[in-house]
N, C-alpha and C positions, 0 to 999 in steps of 0.2 A: 759831669761838670763838677769841679772841686769848689769847696767853699772859698778858697783863695781867689778863684776866678769870678766868683759872685760878689764878694766884698771888694769895693774899689780899693786898689792898691794905695791910693792916697789916704785911706782911712784905716788901713790895717794896724797902724800904731795904736789906735783906740782900743784894740782888742787886748792889749797888754797893760794899759793904764788902769789904775784903781778908779775907774769911772763907774758911776752908777748907771745901770741900764733900766729902761722902763719896759716891762714885759706886758704886752696886751694879749689877753685870752678872750674867749667868747663865752659869755654866760648862757645858761640854758634857754633864756628868752631871746637870745640872739644879740643882745647888747654887749658892747665891749667892757672889759674890766682891766684896769691897768695897775700894776704894782711896781714900785722901784725894787730892783734886785741887784745882788752881787752876781758876777758871772766870771767865767773863765773861757778860754778858747784853746782848743787843741790842734788847730789847723784844719780840722774837718767839721767839728761840731762846736756850737756855743753851748756851754755847760752852765746850767742853773740848778741850784740846790734849794730845797724847801722842806716842808714837813707834810706828811700824809694828812689828808683831811682838810687842809686849807682850801679856800675858794679857788685859787689858781690850780691847785692839784686836782680838784674835782672837774674844773673846766677843761684842763688838758687831757684828762683821762676820757672825757666825753667827746672832745673835739681837739685834735692835736695841732690845728692851724694856729700860729702865733705870729705876732710882730714884736720885734725888740728894737728899741731906739737907744743908742748909746751917744751921750753928749760928752764932748771934750771938756774935762774939768778946768782946762786952762783957757778955753775959748767957748763960751756957751752958744755961740752962733755956728759952731762947727759940730756936726753930728753925722751919724750914719743910721739909716733905718734899714732893717733887715726883716724881710718876710720869710717865714720858713715853716717847718713842720717838725714837731717833736717825734723823733723816730724811736727813741729809747726812753722808757720810764723804768727806773730800777732803784732798789735799795742798796745794791752792791756798789761799794765805793762812795756812797753818799756821805757817811761820817767823815771819811778822809777828805772829801771835797770841801765840806763846810769848814774844816780846820785849815785847809789850803786857802780858802777864800778869806778866812779870819786873818791869816797872815798878810794877804794882799791888801785888805781894806783896813784892818785895825793894827797890824803889826804884832798880833798875838798868835802864838802857835796853836792854841786851843780855843775853839769857838766858845765865848763866855756866856751866851744867851740860851743855851740848851735848856729845855724844860723836861722835868721828869716824865718818863714814858713816851716822849716824843720819838717818832720814827722818821728819820730823814729819808728823802727821796731825791734822786738825781735825774734831771731831764737833759737829754741830748737833742739839741735843736739843729736840724739840717738847714742851712741858709739856702733859699731858692732864688730870691731876688733881693737886690739891695741898691740903695742910692745914698750918696753922701752930699753934704753941703759944707 
């Protein structure tokens, strides 16, 4: 099953908008942890970029099950919730992805908030179930 067949066609436009997503991961004690994130979509995976060692990074490495909710910035009552699994955790392409996301969300070609010594990590989330409203 492809991601496009999982994500409702009526909500595929949200995948291209500079909408913030809310990424839910599972803490070590089993409770949820939610973080607003920038994202991209390549037609197969939802792509999220972060830095190694952050709480969501530790949670994903321990348990790859996630939920991501994307709210339409033009209509807050319209959203899509996607349950999925992180299939790829990699540093490869992560620096390029954060710059691409910086352009999408800030209109800046280079991510301006990088910290010295920070190691970027890219997560590829496979959508498994979704519903929109």
